[in-house]
Structure formats: C-alpha cells, structure tokens
N, CA, C and O atoms as a Tinker XYZ file with bonds, in Angstrom:
   288  protein
     1  N      0.874000   -1.178000    0.033000    73     2
     2  CA    -0.029000    0.011000    0.022000    64     1     3
     3  C      0.911000    1.216000   -0.005000    63     2     4     5
     4  O      1.880000    1.274000    0.751000    81     3
     5  N      0.614000    2.182000   -0.888000    73     3     6
     6  CA     1.422000    3.343000   -0.990000    64     5     7
     7  C      1.026000    4.407000    0.088000    63     6     8     9
     8  O     -0.129000    4.438000    0.512000    81     7
     9  N      1.894000    5.199000    0.491000    73     7    10
    10  CA     1.673000    6.164000    1.510000    64     9    11
    11  C      2.038000    7.567000    0.985000    63    10    12    13
    12  O      2.995000    7.694000    0.223000    81    11
    13  N      1.341000    8.562000    1.353000    73    11    14
    14  CA     1.765000    9.946000    0.966000    64    13    15
    15  C      2.710000   10.443000    1.974000    63    14    16    17
    16  O      2.497000   10.267000    3.173000    81    15
    17  N      3.732000   11.048000    1.537000    73    15    18
    18  CA     4.736000   11.655000    2.424000    64    17    19
    19  C      4.961000   13.111000    2.013000    63    18    20    21
    20  O      5.208000   13.429000    0.850000    81    19
    21  N      4.868000   13.940000    2.979000    73    19    22
    22  CA     4.987000   15.466000    2.799000    64    21    23
    23  C      6.277000   15.817000    3.551000    63    22    24    25
    24  O      6.477000   15.463000    4.713000    81    23
    25  N      7.163000   16.555000    2.796000    73    23    26
    26  CA     8.349000   17.080000    3.355000    64    25    27
    27  C      8.273000   18.599000    3.373000    63    26    28    29
    28  O      8.225000   19.228000    2.316000    81    27
    29  N      8.262000   19.171000    4.514000    73    27    30
    30  CA     8.128000   20.662000    4.656000    64    29    31
    31  C      9.471000   21.315000    4.971000    63    30    32    33
    32  O     10.406000   20.666000    5.441000    81    31
    33  N      9.538000   22.616000    4.700000    73    31    34
    34  CA    10.684000   23.336000    5.022000    64    33    35
    35  C     12.022000   23.044000    4.382000    63    34    36    37
    36  O     13.092000   23.222000    4.964000    81    35
    37  N     11.890000   22.555000    3.066000    73    35    38
    38  CA    13.101000   22.213000    2.335000    64    37    39
    39  C     13.780000   23.457000    1.861000    63    38    40    41
    40  O     13.078000   24.325000    1.343000    81    39
    41  N     14.999000   23.631000    1.975000    73    39    42
    42  CA    15.670000   24.880000    1.573000    64    41    43
    43  C     15.508000   25.023000    0.036000    63    42    44    45
    44  O     15.432000   24.011000   -0.662000    81    43
    45  N     15.456000   26.216000   -0.475000    73    43    46
    46  CA    15.201000   26.466000   -1.926000    64    45    47
    47  C     16.321000   25.844000   -2.739000    63    46    48    49
    48  O     16.044000   25.331000   -3.823000    81    47
    49  N     17.531000   25.854000   -2.301000    73    47    50
    50  CA    18.657000   25.415000   -3.078000    64    49    51
    51  C     18.534000   23.895000   -3.185000    63    50    52    53
    52  O     18.817000   23.314000   -4.232000    81    51
    53  N     18.128000   23.288000   -2.140000    73    51    54
    54  CA    17.918000   21.774000   -2.112000    64    53    55
    55  C     16.779000   21.437000   -3.105000    63    54    56    57
    56  O     16.908000   20.520000   -3.916000    81    55
    57  N     15.754000   22.134000   -3.034000    73    55    58
    58  CA    14.652000   21.947000   -3.930000    64    57    59
    59  C     14.990000   22.015000   -5.384000    63    58    60    61
    60  O     14.569000   21.208000   -6.213000    81    59
    61  N     15.778000   23.031000   -5.646000    73    59    62
    62  CA    16.236000   23.399000   -6.994000    64    61    63
    63  C     17.103000   22.216000   -7.540000    63    62    64    65
    64  O     16.942000   21.734000   -8.662000    81    63
    65  N     18.009000   21.808000   -6.660000    73    63    66
    66  CA    18.916000   20.707000   -7.030000    64    65    67
    67  C     18.203000   19.464000   -7.338000    63    66    68    69
    68  O     18.600000   18.709000   -8.226000    81    67
    69  N     17.166000   19.229000   -6.633000    73    67    70
    70  CA    16.353000   18.026000   -6.756000    64    69    71
    71  C     15.679000   18.153000   -8.177000    63    70    72    73
    72  O     15.730000   17.183000   -8.934000    81    71
    73  N     15.083000   19.254000   -8.541000    73    71    74
    74  CA    14.515000   19.478000   -9.760000    64    73    75
    75  C     15.534000   19.317000  -10.964000    63    74    76    77
    76  O     15.237000   18.744000  -12.012000    81    75
    77  N     16.660000   19.836000  -10.720000    73    75    78
    78  CA    17.745000   19.728000  -11.803000    64    77    79
    79  C     18.111000   18.255000  -11.955000    63    78    80    81
    80  O     18.156000   17.786000  -13.092000    81    79
    81  N     18.360000   17.538000  -10.960000    73    79    82
    82  CA    18.734000   16.065000  -11.033000    64    81    83
    83  C     17.613000   15.336000  -11.681000    63    82    84    85
    84  O     17.855000   14.557000  -12.603000    81    83
    85  N     16.334000   15.550000  -11.236000    73    83    86
    86  CA    15.119000   14.966000  -11.802000    64    85    87
    87  C     15.123000   15.128000  -13.319000    63    86    88    89
    88  O     14.949000   14.172000  -14.075000    81    87
    89  N     15.332000   16.400000  -13.740000    73    87    90
    90  CA    15.258000   16.811000  -15.136000    64    89    91
    91  C     16.331000   15.972000  -15.919000    63    90    92    93
    92  O     16.029000   15.413000  -16.973000    81    91
    93  N     17.534000   15.900000  -15.405000    73    91    94
    94  CA    18.630000   15.185000  -16.092000    64    93    95
    95  C     18.310000   13.627000  -16.195000    63    94    96    97
    96  O     18.815000   12.925000  -17.070000    81    95
    97  N     17.459000   13.162000  -15.260000    73    95    98
    98  CA    17.109000   11.745000  -15.304000    64    97    99
    99  C     15.721000   11.589000  -16.110000    63    98   100   101
   100  O     15.214000   10.474000  -16.228000    81    99
   101  N     15.173000   12.642000  -16.616000    73    99   102
   102  CA    13.961000   12.544000  -17.323000    64   101   103
   103  C     12.717000   12.168000  -16.479000    63   102   104   105
   104  O     11.823000   11.471000  -16.960000    81   103
   105  N     12.676000   12.638000  -15.225000    73   103   106
   106  CA    11.591000   12.359000  -14.460000    64   105   107
   107  C     11.131000   13.624000  -13.510000    63   106   108   109
   108  O     11.851000   14.611000  -13.358000    81   107
   109  N     10.052000   13.495000  -12.991000    73   107   110
   110  CA     9.535000   14.570000  -12.135000    64   109   111
   111  C     10.357000   14.633000  -10.852000    63   110   112   113
   112  O     11.018000   13.667000  -10.472000    81   111
   113  N     10.298000   15.868000  -10.148000    73   111   114
   114  CA    10.980000   15.918000   -8.828000    64   113   115
   115  C     10.331000   14.994000   -7.849000    63   114   116   117
   116  O     11.021000   14.501000   -6.957000    81   115
   117  N      8.990000   14.706000   -7.951000    73   115   118
   118  CA     8.382000   13.755000   -7.081000    64   117   119
   119  C      8.964000   12.331000   -7.347000    63   118   120   121
   120  O      9.350000   11.618000   -6.420000    81   119
   121  N      9.006000   11.980000   -8.559000    73   119   122
   122  CA     9.564000   10.606000   -8.943000    64   121   123
   123  C     11.107000   10.422000   -8.525000    63   122   124   125
   124  O     11.532000    9.362000   -8.063000    81   123
   125  N     11.847000   11.484000   -8.720000    73   123   126
   126  CA    13.342000   11.591000   -8.283000    64   125   127
   127  C     13.336000   11.413000   -6.762000    63   126   128   129
   128  O     14.140000   10.636000   -6.247000    81   127
   129  N     12.466000   12.099000   -6.033000    73   127   130
   130  CA    12.442000   12.026000   -4.583000    64   129   131
   131  C     12.174000   10.603000   -4.111000    63   130   132   133
   132  O     12.784000   10.092000   -3.171000    81   131
   133  N     11.188000    9.968000   -4.847000    73   131   134
   134  CA    10.937000    8.510000   -4.505000    64   133   135
   135  C     12.170000    7.629000   -4.689000    63   134   136   137
   136  O     12.475000    6.727000   -3.908000    81   135
   137  N     12.850000    7.960000   -5.777000    73   135   138
   138  CA    13.944000    7.125000   -6.200000    64   137   139
   139  C     15.134000    7.363000   -5.229000    63   138   140   141
   140  O     15.859000    6.415000   -4.925000    81   139
   141  N     15.340000    8.559000   -4.756000    73   139   142
   142  CA    16.341000    8.921000   -3.806000    64   141   143
   143  C     16.116000    8.039000   -2.473000    63   142   144   145
   144  O     16.982000    7.354000   -1.928000    81   143
   145  N     14.903000    8.180000   -2.099000    73   143   146
   146  CA    14.500000    7.457000   -0.827000    64   145   147
   147  C     14.623000    5.938000   -0.926000    63   146   148   149
   148  O     15.048000    5.260000    0.009000    81   147
   149  N     14.251000    5.458000   -2.041000    73   147   150
   150  CA    14.207000    3.987000   -2.340000    64   149   151
   151  C     15.668000    3.495000   -2.215000    63   150   152   153
   152  O     16.009000    2.598000   -1.443000    81   151
   153  N     16.510000    4.172000   -3.054000    73   151   154
   154  CA    17.960000    3.703000   -3.088000    64   153   155
   155  C     18.659000    3.941000   -1.806000    63   154   156   157
   156  O     19.530000    3.137000   -1.474000    81   155
   157  N     18.381000    4.944000   -1.049000    73   155   158
   158  CA    19.038000    5.183000    0.285000    64   157   159
   159  C     18.612000    4.170000    1.284000    63   158   160   161
   160  O     19.400000    3.702000    2.105000    81   159
   161  N     17.370000    3.839000    1.209000    73   159   162
   162  CA    16.881000    2.923000    2.278000    64   161   163
   163  C     16.897000    1.403000    2.000000    63   162   164   165
   164  O     16.710000    0.594000    2.909000    81   163
   165  N     17.129000    1.030000    0.701000    73   163   166
   166  CA    17.166000   -0.324000    0.411000    64   165   167
   167  C     18.666000   -0.793000    0.155000    63   166   168   169
   168  O     18.846000   -1.943000   -0.245000    81   167
   169  N     19.638000   -0.032000    0.350000    73   167   170
   170  CA    21.000000   -0.474000    0.095000    64   169   171
   171  C     21.436000   -1.309000    1.307000    63   170   172   173
   172  O     20.986000   -1.070000    2.427000    81   171
   173  N     22.281000   -2.252000    1.077000    73   171   174
   174  CA    22.679000   -3.106000    2.154000    64   173   175
   175  C     23.417000   -2.185000    3.312000    63   174   176   177
   176  O     24.009000   -1.140000    3.041000    81   175
   177  N     23.301000   -2.692000    4.552000    73   175   178
   178  CA    24.003000   -1.914000    5.592000    64   177   179
   179  C     25.470000   -1.951000    5.423000    63   178   180   181
   180  O     26.033000   -2.927000    4.927000    81   179
   181  N     26.163000   -0.780000    5.876000    73   179   182
   182  CA    27.596000   -0.774000    5.766000    64   181   183
   183  C     28.198000   -1.644000    6.781000    63   182   184   185
   184  O     27.617000   -1.825000    7.851000    81   183
   185  N     29.359000   -2.211000    6.510000    73   183   186
   186  CA    29.981000   -3.029000    7.456000    64   185   187
   187  C     30.885000   -2.159000    8.330000    63   186   188   189
   188  O     31.434000   -1.160000    7.866000    81   187
   189  N     31.039000   -2.559000    9.643000    73   187   190
   190  CA    31.878000   -1.722000   10.559000    64   189   191
   191  C     33.355000   -1.929000   10.199000    63   190   192   193
   192  O     33.721000   -2.855000    9.475000    81   191
   193  N     34.165000   -1.051000   10.720000    73   191   194
   194  CA    35.624000   -1.252000   10.586000    64   193   195
   195  C     35.986000   -2.633000   11.144000    63   194   196   197
   196  O     36.713000   -3.363000   10.470000    81   195
   197  N     35.554000   -3.008000   12.258000    73   195   198
   198  CA    35.890000   -4.312000   12.866000    64   197   199
   199  C     35.551000   -5.446000   12.009000    63   198   200   201
   200  O     36.270000   -6.443000   11.952000    81   199
   201  N     34.361000   -5.302000   11.273000    73   199   202
   202  CA    33.978000   -6.445000   10.352000    64   201   203
   203  C     34.944000   -6.494000    9.107000    63   202   204   205
   204  O     35.353000   -7.564000    8.656000    81   203
   205  N     35.254000   -5.371000    8.624000    73   203   206
   206  CA    36.172000   -5.264000    7.509000    64   205   207
   207  C     37.583000   -5.841000    7.846000    63   206   208   209
   208  O     38.147000   -6.633000    7.091000    81   207
   209  N     38.105000   -5.415000    8.983000    73   207   210
   210  CA    39.391000   -6.001000    9.479000    64   209   211
   211  C     39.363000   -7.526000    9.755000    63   210   212   213
   212  O     40.331000   -8.237000    9.481000    81   211
   213  N     38.265000   -7.986000   10.285000    73   211   214
   214  CA    38.187000   -9.380000   10.581000    64   213   215
   215  C     37.977000  -10.242000    9.324000    63   214   216   217
   216  O     38.126000  -11.463000    9.357000    81   215
   217  N     37.637000   -9.591000    8.251000    73   215   218
   218  CA    37.460000  -10.350000    7.007000    64   217   219
   219  C     38.792000  -10.446000    6.217000    63   218   220   221
   220  O     38.892000  -11.187000    5.239000    81   219
   221  N     39.714000   -9.749000    6.624000    73   219   222
   222  CA    41.013000   -9.766000    5.893000    64   221   223
   223  C     41.761000  -11.078000    6.154000    63   222   224   225
   224  O     41.706000  -11.574000    7.279000    81   223
   225  N     42.447000  -11.654000    5.189000    73   223   226
   226  CA    43.090000  -12.839000    5.307000    64   225   227
   227  C     44.266000  -12.704000    6.244000    63   226   228   229
   228  O     44.896000  -11.646000    6.255000    81   227
   229  N     44.627000  -13.780000    7.088000    73   227   230
   230  CA    45.704000  -13.748000    8.083000    64   229   231
   231  C     46.868000  -14.276000    7.381000    63   230   232   233
   232  O     47.105000  -15.484000    7.390000    81   231
   233  N     47.634000  -13.400000    6.749000    73   231   234
   234  CA    48.845000  -13.756000    6.012000    64   233   235
   235  C     50.024000  -12.837000    6.420000    63   234   236   237
   236  O     49.867000  -11.687000    6.829000    81   235
   237  N     51.250000  -13.471000    6.265000    73   235   238
   238  CA    52.479000  -12.719000    6.565000    64   237   239
   239  C     52.681000  -12.629000    8.123000    63   238   240   241
   240  O     51.898000  -13.072000    8.963000    81   239
   241  N     53.835000  -11.996000    8.352000    73   239   242
   242  CA    54.284000  -11.900000    9.802000    64   241   243
   243  C     54.227000  -10.427000   10.057000    63   242   244   245
   244  O     54.330000   -9.626000    9.128000    81   243
   245  N     54.054000  -10.026000   11.393000    73   243   246
   246  CA    54.089000   -8.625000   11.680000    64   245   247
   247  C     55.291000   -7.907000   11.249000    63   246   248   249
   248  O     55.227000   -6.729000   10.896000    81   247
   249  N     56.524000   -8.658000   11.265000    73   247   250
   250  CA    57.721000   -7.999000   10.904000    64   249   251
   251  C     57.779000   -7.653000    9.394000    63   250   252   253
   252  O     58.579000   -6.819000    8.970000    81   251
   253  N     56.900000   -8.323000    8.584000    73   251   254
   254  CA    56.853000   -7.995000    7.070000    64   253   255
   255  C     56.387000   -6.640000    6.870000    63   254   256   257
   256  O     56.678000   -6.016000    5.849000    81   255
   257  N     55.614000   -6.113000    7.880000    73   255   258
   258  CA    55.008000   -4.775000    7.704000    64   257   259
   259  C     55.707000   -3.700000    8.472000    63   258   260   261
   260  O     55.168000   -2.596000    8.553000    81   259
   261  N     56.851000   -3.923000    9.037000    73   259   262
   262  CA    57.611000   -3.001000    9.898000    64   261   263
   263  C     58.359000   -2.191000    8.914000    63   262   264   265
   264  O     59.233000   -2.678000    8.197000    81   263
   265  N     57.957000   -0.773000    8.884000    73   263   266
   266  CA    58.649000    0.099000    7.935000    64   265   267
   267  C     59.738000    0.920000    8.629000    63   266   268   269
   268  O     60.328000    1.836000    8.056000    81   267
   269  N     59.966000    0.561000    9.845000    73   267   270
   270  CA    60.992000    1.398000   10.621000    64   269   271
   271  C     62.449000    0.728000   10.187000    63   270   272   273
   272  O     62.581000   -0.487000   10.039000    81   271
   273  N     63.366000    1.547000   10.030000    73   271   274
   274  CA    64.663000    1.161000    9.556000    64   273   275
   275  C     65.538000    1.082000   10.829000    63   274   276   277
   276  O     65.683000    2.046000   11.582000    81   275
   277  N     66.127000   -0.156000   11.027000    73   275   278
   278  CA    66.885000   -0.241000   12.121000    64   277   279
   279  C     68.447000   -0.246000   11.747000    63   278   280   281
   280  O     68.895000   -0.971000   10.860000    81   279
   281  N     69.154000    0.547000   12.434000    73   279   282
   282  CA    70.677000    0.607000   12.251000    64   281   283
   283  C     71.301000   -0.605000   12.704000    63   282   284   285
   284  O     71.043000   -1.009000   13.838000    81   283
   285  N     72.118000   -1.259000   11.931000    73   283   286
   286  CA    72.852000   -2.438000   12.369000    64   285   287
   287  C     74.333000   -2.259000   12.429000    63   286   288
   288  O     75.054000   -3.191000   12.786000    81   287
C-alpha cells in the first residue's frame, strides 16, 4: 500500500537541485524524490571497521610490515 509523504521546510537550493537532477534523469521531482528514498533505504547496511578488518586474510608476519629502519 502506497503512503503519501510530505516534506516541509526544504531549503530552496535543495529543492532546485532536486528538480535539476530529476530533469537530467527525465523524471519529475516527485519521482526523483521517491527514487532517492528508495535507493538510500534499500541499500545493504555498511560493514563496521571491525567487520572489514576481521574479514582480511591472516597472511604474513608482523615484521613483514615493519617500515622502521633499524641501524645495524
């Protein structure tokens, strides 16, 4: 079931930008607004930094990544 959504107090420059983007996509500002909401809310959730780090392969030794130069 579709629902009506009213957005009030949108800054003029934001409304103008929406109209310009909509025109470049060949659709109305209302249709563009729906598409922006749809794409923003249906994208997969972002992974946390901890999840990204945990997914990295466990290769090499810590010393392989030591960039400090030691005098011998």
